Every structure is written in C-alpha cells, then in structure tokens.
C-alpha positions, 0 to 999 in steps of 0.5 A: 392664734391668740397671745396665750396660745403662742406663749404656751407653744413657746413654753412647750418648745423650751420644755421639749428642748430641755428634755432633749438636752437632758436625754443627750446628757444621759447618754454620757453617763455610761461612758463616764462610768466605763472610763472610771471603771477602766481607770480605777478597777485595776488599782482596786483589784491590786489593792484587794490582792495585796491587802485582801489575799496578802500577795505582794506581786514581784516587780518584773517588766512585762513584754510590750506585746503582752501589755498591749494584748492585756490593755486591748482586751480589758479596754474592749470589754469595759467600754463595750459592756459598760459604755455601749451596753449602758447607752442601749439601756438609756435609749431603751429607758427613754423609749419606754417612757414615751407618751403615745398620742392615741389617734382615732381608733381604727380596726382594719381587717386582719389576715393571719398567715401561718406558714407550717412545715411538719407542724402537726403537733404545734399548729393547733395551739397557734391557731387557737391563740389567734382565734382568741386574739380575733375574738378580742379584736373589734374588727374582722379577722381571717386565719390562713394556714399554709401547709408547705408540703408537710410529710406529717398531718399538719394539713389535717391538724390545721383544718381540725383546729380551724373547725373546732375554734369556728364553733366558738367564734363563727365570725372569724374566717379560716382556711388551709392552703396546701403546697404539694411540695415543700417550697420554703418559708418565703413561698409559703408566706407569699402564697398566704399573702396573695390570698389574704383579704385583710388590710393588715397581715400578721405572719405567725410561725406555726410553733408560736402562740400569741397572748389574747391582747397582742393583736389589739396592742399591735394594731393600736400601735400602728394606728398611733405611730403610722408604721408599716410594720410592728413587732412585739416581745417573744418569750422562749418556751418549751410549751410546758414548765420551762425548766429546761436549762437551754430555755432559761438561757434563751429567756435571758438572751431574749430579754436582753435582745428585745427588752433592751436592744429592740427598745433602743432601736425603736427610739430612732425607727431603726428596727431591722427585723420583724421576726416570725413569732410576732409581727404585723405588716401593712398588706399592700407593702408586704404584698408588693415586696414579696411579689417584686423580689425573690428572697435570697437569704435563709433569714427571710424575716430579716431580709423583708424588714431590711427591704422595708427600711430601704424603701423608707417604710416605718418599722416599730416595736410594741413591748406590750404585744406578747408572743411565745415560741417553742425554742430549741431544747438541745445543744445541737438544735441551738447550734443549727438555729444559730448557724442559720441566723448568723449566716443569714445576717451576714448574707443580708448585711454584706451582700443583699443590703450592703448599700444600707451600711452607707446610708446616713440613717440610724439603722445603718449605724446599728447594722455596723454595730452588729457587724463590728461587735457581734462578728468582729467581736466574736473573733476578739473573744475567741482569741481572748479565750484561746490566748489566756494560756499564752498570757499566763505563760508570758506573764511577769508574775503568773500568780499575780496574773491569776489573782487579777483574772479572778478579780476580773471574772468577779467584775464581769459577773457584777456587770452581767448581773446588773445588765441582766436584771435591767433587761428582765425588768424591761422585758417582764416588769420584774428584776428577777422573773422566774429567778433568771438572775440565778443563772447569769454565771451559766449563761456564759455557756450560751454566749460562748455557743453564739461566739463560736457559731458566729466565728464558724459563719464568718469562715463559711461565708468567706468560702462562699457559703450562704446557709441552708433552710434544711438544717434550720427546719430540723433545728427549730 
C-alpha cells in the first residue's frame, strides 16, 4: 500500500470516528429535551393558569403520598416519551441515512410459502401479488400454498389463482399442498419449507399481498448485508378504501412500530420478529430451525426470529420492501389479536427464550425494554387512569389540579403529534399520509386497548395460561 493510500485510509478512519462521536452526541439530545421539559413545564403550566386562566391556586400543603404519585407519573411519562422515544427516533434516523455497499448481484431461487386456513376470499390476491413479484425478479421462483385443513374452498381458490397467473407467467412454478386436518400455522409453514426448492424462502400470510418490487428489494438487501433473514414494512388495510377507523388507528400504530422502532432495532442488528405478512429467510437456516424444534408459542414468527438471534443469525429490515395486510376491523377482532400477540410475547420472553434476556447483546436490551415499558408500563398506565379520581379527591386544590390536568393533556397531544408526524414521514415519506395526524387524539383509544390487553395477559400468564391460536384465527 502506497503512502497516499495509507493517508487516505487514515483520514477515512478519522472521519468515521468523528461521525460516530456526533451520532453518540445526538442520543443525548432527547434526554436533554426531556429534562428541560420535566423541569420547566410545571412552571409554564402554572404561569398559564395564573395569567391566562386568571386562577390563583390556594397555598395548601399536599400529602406526601400524593406528591410522590404525581411526581412519579409525570417523570415516567416525560422521560419515556421524550427521552427514550426520542432516542429511538434518532436511531431510526441514523439507520435510514446508512450507505449500503451493493455487492455483486445474486438472484437465488426463491420459494414462497403461503400458509392458508379458511382464506378462500383472500388467498387469490396474495398469490397474484407474488406472481407479479416473481415476474420482476431476475431469478427463478416458485409459489407453494399450504391449505391447512380449511373448511371452505381455500384449496380450490389457491389452485385457480395459480393456474390463472401461470397463464401470464408460465415460468413461475406453483402448487398447492393440503393438510387433511387443521394442524396450525407452524406445521403449515414446516410443510411448505420442506417441499421448497429455493435457496431463499418467503413466508407470506394468505391475507397479505406484496408490492411488485418487494421481492427484489428484500433479496438485494440480503445480498448487501449478508443477513439470514430480512423483513419489510407492513401497511394495514381493509383491502378497499381504508376509511375504517380501526384501520386508521393501526396505520398510525404500524408507522410507529415499524417506521421508527424497527428501524432503530436494525441499527444494532436487534430485529427480533420477522412477521407473517412480509419476510425472507435463508432456506437452510429456516428448515433447520423448523425441523429441530417444535413451536411452543402462539406467535411462531416471534419464536422463529428469536431462535435465529439465539443462534447468531443476522436479521434485518428493509423499509423499501412493502406489504399490505388485512387488519382487524372491529373491537372484538383487535382485542383477540392483541391477546394472542401479547401472550405470545410474554411466553417467548419469560419462558422459551428467557436466557436471551441475560446476554450482552442489543437484542437483549430491547427485549428488556419491551418487558418493562410495554408490560410493566401497562400496569403503571392502568393505575394512573384509575388513580386520577383519587388524585383529584386528595388534591390540595382541586380546581388547580384540573387546570394542570388540562395543560398536561395538551402537552401529551403536542408530544404525540410530533412523534406521529415523524413516524409517518419515516414510514410513508410524508408527514401526514392520508391525513393520519388528524386522528392523533382518537388514537389514544387503540393505545388504551393495548394497555388493557397487556394487563389482562399479565394476569393470565401468571395463572399459567399461554394463549391459543383458535381465537387468533377467528380474529385475524
């Protein structure tokens, strides 16, 4: 290596080191903002109440327990939403600015596995979308639909869709495999994987459909990053005009969970779920996992991905790879879906992969985050909601307390709107995709459903329950 090359390498190393230092400093910004908000917002609220609303609070001492409760709840929300939430936004922003080194393009054969149970009305669209993906992909592809003992005409619908699309793209192989009885999602995937010929396997829920470029995006990402599995963005839909209020809520939710949190996970190779609507796996790895262990939880996608992480396989995320999925459109279906999700999460984190919590890895830290913030946090928020009447009753000045609650709710709305706008921008490249920001105040309804569902799951899990797929199938 010549002197000039060594100098260029040295300068590149210095530049990279300075960039890393700047990135680490950026993570301090949300916590500084959280501290400033925590310190000064009460004074600002008091100023508005006195000089804006014209109310002068009575100077009365508050009970110690009352002050501790208010301080804890206010501190919990402020540092969690602004500090921790802001740090995830920073991590997602850094990840989205990454420069991917494109390796020599490879186009391995891809096998699509579509597990289907009573999906007569939806499987055709899924199959058609995968044929379009295969048509744009330079390599070979095959589509295997696995009818898991359906009691409707899902088997016939799948065959009809394959035959129809092969008329346009005859070079894409396709077949339907049938279980005579319902064996469950994991068994359907295992059957398909063992019959697949591809080097790469895409597992796709029958009620989902991919954008035509999704397969190419996922394969290119795997080639560039050397990952064993990769997932993409999921857009909740009703398959029609998407005006259902529950669909809108879930679009907001997914933009936060995937547009921000999943991107932040990817920064440190800590993606711990490749969900059913969109995912690509290295075939030998997936086949080995499915044939060596029985799936024990009701969230088999979470369980499979944690097994990959445990074995040291890389799992990543590609935000340009898009899939749409039929989301629950009623309160009852959302409730049953969330019970399955959250019970499966507890089962995986506290039982099946409990050892993952104690490893020195970023994925372990994020699993702890999920347990503490999502499940313990559910208890905190339930107590906060139920405790508001008590806080009001024992407040030294009830009118002043109500004014402060009003100011705090406005504060929450401002923070939530900023978070949601950034999430929508990251997910859809537009700060107010389909005017989703207008529904931020109403989104609290879905958040409360999730809180209650997590709280119920904690109680059921402590009693020995581990969830059931049967209700989940009826719900999704």
